[in-house]
N, C-alpha and C positions, 0 to 999 in steps of 0.2 A: 765040249770041253771041258766038265768037272768031273771025267768018270775016274780019271789019276787025279783025285784032289782029295783029301779029306775033310770029312763033313767040316772042321774047324778051317779048315779055307775055304770049303764052299758059304763057310758061315759070314764070316771075312767078305767075302767076293759080294754078294747077294748084298750086305749092311755097305758096302760103299759105295757100287750102283743104285741105292734107296738114296742115300746120302746126295749122290752128284744128280739126282733126274729132280731130289727136291730145293737146290740151289736152280739149277736149269731156270724150271717152272716160276720161282721168284726170282730169278734174274727177267723172264719174260714183261709177266705180271708188273713188275719197277717202267720196264720201259713202255711197257702201254701207259700206263699213270703221262710219265714221263711224258711222254708223244701227244697228250690229248691238251687241244686249248681250252685256256681259263675261262668258266664266265664270267661278265663280272655281276656283280650282283646290281638291283636293284637303285640304290646310293649310287652307288657310282657312277649306271649310264646318266643318272639324273644332274651329276655333278659338272659330269661329260661334255654331256645338253644347256645346263645354263652359260658353263663359260662359254659357249661353240657364239649360244644366243651372245653373251655381252661383248664381244669380239664387234671395236670399229674398225671403218675400211678407213680411214682417217683421209677420204678421196678431201679433197677442195673444190666443192661448185658454189659457182658464187648465183645470185639472184639478178635480174635484172629488174634496176630500180626504177620508182616512176617518180614524183609529189609534185602539188603546186608551184608557180612559181614566187621567188618570194618567202621562201619556207628555213629554215636551216635547216640543216645537216643535222643527220645521227653520226657520233662518232663510235659508235659501238660495234666491234668490227660481227659479230653476232650475228646484225640484222644485215650484214649483204653476204649473209653465208644460206646455200638451200639444205643444207644440209649437218646446221651444228650440232644436231645431237649422234652424228655419229663420227663425229672425232672428239677424240679423246682433250682431256680439259690439258693437257701440256703444251699442245701443240697448239689449242687454240689461245693460249696465252703469249705465244710465238708472236705469231701472226702482225699485219704490218700495213692498218688502212691508210691507201693516200685516196685525198677526194680533192685535189687540187684543182685539177683542170675538170671537176666541177662549177658553173657558174651560177649559182639557185634567182640571178636579175634576169635570165635572160632565155626567151622557152628557146629549147634544143634538145641536144640527146650528146653528151659528152660520156666520159670513158674515166673510171675509178681501176685500183687496181689495191690488187691483197699481195700481201708477200709473205713466206716463210722457207728461213734458211735460206737461197740463192735464187730460188724459185717466182716468177712473177707469174700470174690470171690476176686476168683482164676484166671488169663485167660495162655494164651498160649505165647512163642514167639518164632518163627521158625529165627535164624543166617540160611545164607544160602548164599553158595558162591558165587562170584562174577562168571559171564558167562561169560567162556573165549570165545573164537578168533576161531567162525568156518571154516579152512583149511584142506584142506585135504592133508598126507603128504604122500611125494615119498622118500622109502630109496635106498640107493647106497648100490651094490655088490662092496666087497672090494675083494684086493686080496692083500693077507701082505708076509713079506719074515717067516720062520723058525723062532720063540724065539721073533718076534721082539711085542712090546710090547702096546697094546692098548690103543687107545685115551679115553677121559673118555668126551671127551668135545663131547656132541652131538649134532650139528652143521656136525661135520666129518660123523655121516651119515645121514642127510638130503639131498635131494634138494633142498626142499625153503629158506628162508632164517627169520630166528626165529627172533623174536621181543624178547625184554629181559623179555615180559610180558608171555609170550607163553614158554621159555623156562623150567623154573622152573619145568613146570604141567606136563614136556616132558620125560615119564619113558623109560630110554633105560640099559636093562635086556642082559650084553652079558655072561650068568651062563653058556653057551652051547658051544662056541668057547672055544678050544683049543689050542694053538701056538707054546706051543713044539709038537706040534703032526702033521704034514704036512696031509690035507685034508678039507673036506667043511662042511660048521659049519654055522648053524641061529643061529641071533638074533629078538630080536623082539622092537618093539619099542610101548609104548603107551600114545595116545593124548587122550581126550577128551572121552572116553569111546570108539574110537574104537583104538582098534589093528592090528599092521604092521609085517611085516616081510620079512628081511632081508640079503643077504646072505656074509660073508664072505671064501676068500680061503682061507690057510695055504698051501706055492711052502717051496718046498726047493730048495734050488739057484746050478745053473748048479755046475756042478765043471772044472776050464775050468785046458790045461793041462800048464805045464810052459816048453814055449817055452826053446831051448837050445839056450841061446847067444852064442854060437861061430855056432852055425849051418851056416849060411851067410856067415860065413867064408870060411866054412866046402865046401861048395858050392862053393863060388868062386875058393877055390883052385883050385878043384878038375875043374872047369873049365878050368881055364888057362892050366892042364896041370898035375899039384903039385901033391903030394901025402900027406893029413889029416892023422894026427897020433893023436887020439885019447887021450890016454899017454896023453899027454902033449900040443894037444890043439895046436899044430904047424903043416905047413905045409912043405911041402920038399921038391922041386923045383930039380927035375934032367937035369945037367950043356947041356946045347946045344952039339953039337959037329958040327966040323968047318972043312969045305969044302976044 
């Protein structure tokens, strides 16, 4: 190919080819560098991981609430959220709490709501009775005279001294006791889930015979040798004979 060319022409062709080779090789290296994925630095990775870790789900999850009877309700919506730390403050500030259906003066299970924008979430709220003092009762066995009235004072039937807190919670049942008929009867007392049984005996009073008011005079009369006249309740003395 180069036989019919001069030295000068051959030199120009060789230089041109060399330059083109350099251009093609340089282009290949540039393309490889462009295609090579960029490697993040450690600092960039830490920042990305921190951002992911700080992302909040903003999912609203409500607690199942409970408290003792006659206690005030919290009006802080955060107290009702299961995942308060996973919700942005901007959303927390928009949450609306409604506890109007919860009756703190009566034990039971109620519903409260939390509203965000147009969506309402329902939660349960249980009002519990205040735990009563745990005590074991001892019932009295009573003896009552026929026709007596039954006492309604619970302390009459229980040996232990009852506090004002306990008394209203002790239930007395005297329905099986008949004070108009002599006999043995059972009554019951219920407290704090325990049932107790006691006995009441209804008895007839013994009849006492009326003592003759002249009995003693009659005895004295006869002791002294007199004669007692029951009709007139008088004593007659026989006249004594003089020797």
